Every structure is written in C-alpha cells, then in structure tokens.
N, C-alpha and C positions, 0 to 999 in steps of 0.2 A: 504493499500500499505505500501511496505518496502523500504527504501531508504538508500543506502550506497553511501558516497561520497569520491571519491579518490582525493587527493591533485593533483593539476596540477604540475608535477614535473618540467616543464619548468621555472616556476616561482621561483623554488628553486636552479636553475641552478649554480648560483654563490656560494651557501652554501652547495652544495650537491655533493660529489664525489664519484662514483660507478664504479665498473669493468664491469657491465652490460651496453649495450647501453640504453640510456634513453628510447626510444620508447619500447624496449623489457621489461624493468622494469615497466613502465607504463601500459603495456598489462597485465604483471603478477599481478599488483595490482588490476586491473579490474576483472580478472579471480578469484582472491581470494575473492574480494568483492562479486561477484555473487554466489560463493560456500557458503559463509557466510550466505548470505540471503536465500539461499535454505535450509541449515540446520535450520535456525531460523524459517523458515516458516513450516518445517516439525515438529519442536519440539512445536511450540506455536499454530499452526492452524490445527493440526491433527483433521481429520473428518470434517472440514469446507472447504468452498471454498477457494482455495489459494489466497492470496492477490497478486496484481501486485508488480513486483520487479523493482526497478529502480537502476542502478549503474551509477553514474554521475562523471564527472571530473569537478573540480573547487574548490572553498572555501566552506567549509562544511556549515556554517550557511546560506550564501546566497543560495545555491542550495536547501537546505531543505526549506527555507521560500518560494522560487520561486516555488518549486514543490507543496507545500501546497496551494498556491495561485492558480496556474495553474489548480489543480485538486480539488479546492474547499473542501479542507480537513475540517472536523468538529474539529479534535484535531491532535496535533503532540505530540508523545511520544518519549522522548529522555532520554538517559542514561547519567548520571553525572559521569565523570571519575575523578572528584576532590577528592583528599584525605585530603583536608584541614579540619580542625575543625572549627565549627561555630565561635569560638572565634577569628579566624584569619580573620574574615570578608570576606572570599572567599568561599562562600557556593557552587558556581558553577564556572566552567571555562568559558574562552572567548566565546567558540562556544555556549554553552548553554545560556549564558547571551545575546548574540546577537540574538539567535532565540527568546527568551522570549521577547526581546525588539521590533523585527520586525514581528513577526508572525501574520497571519491573522485571526488566531483561537486560541483556549485554547491550552496550552502547559502543559504537565505532565512531571516532571523530576523524573526519577527513580534513586535513589542512587545506588552506587555500592554494590554488594553482600559482605556480611561479610565473611572473610575467616575463 
C-alpha cells in the first residue's frame, strides 16, 4: 500500500495565510497527493499488481502508524528528507523519528537521493 498524508490546514490556520480558500487548497493538496501516488505506483510497481493507495488528512507520523496498524503492515518504508550530517546528531527528521518510535512493524528509512 502507498500512503500520502496531507497536513490538516485547519490546524495551521493561525500561522498560514493564503489567497485561496482553505477548503480549495486542502482539496488541491489531496488531488496532488493522489497524482504523486499514481506516478510512484507506475514507476515502482510496473508489471505487478498495483498497490492500494491512501491519501489521508492529518499528522503524517500518526496517520502512517495508524494505517500500518489497521492494515497489519509487515513493514513501513519511509523517505528521510533530513539533510543533516550524522555529526549533527540529527540523522532523521521528526516524522521519521516518531514513525520509528510508534510503528507496529519494521521500518526501513530510505535516504534522499544524492544530486
């Protein structure tokens, strides 16, 4: 299964100003998330049974963990967006760290591609 989580913009209302109405922006983010998952599935699962795709609203780490638990996932594969060097003691960001801490299964962290 593939999971993409869109932040619930209502929770950022005090810190986020936008010219678009909030529901329209939230809808656009969900549509973009679905398109990204479709492209990922086509690239990575060509010739195989396509995975189930979930676009969820909420906090990334908690939605990922809840989805893994609900669907009895064997593993979670998550990308690390952290650009920190190991010497900084920040090998992963907050989302990845929380998934690692709360996951009901194995977690594989994939580092960002080198440019």
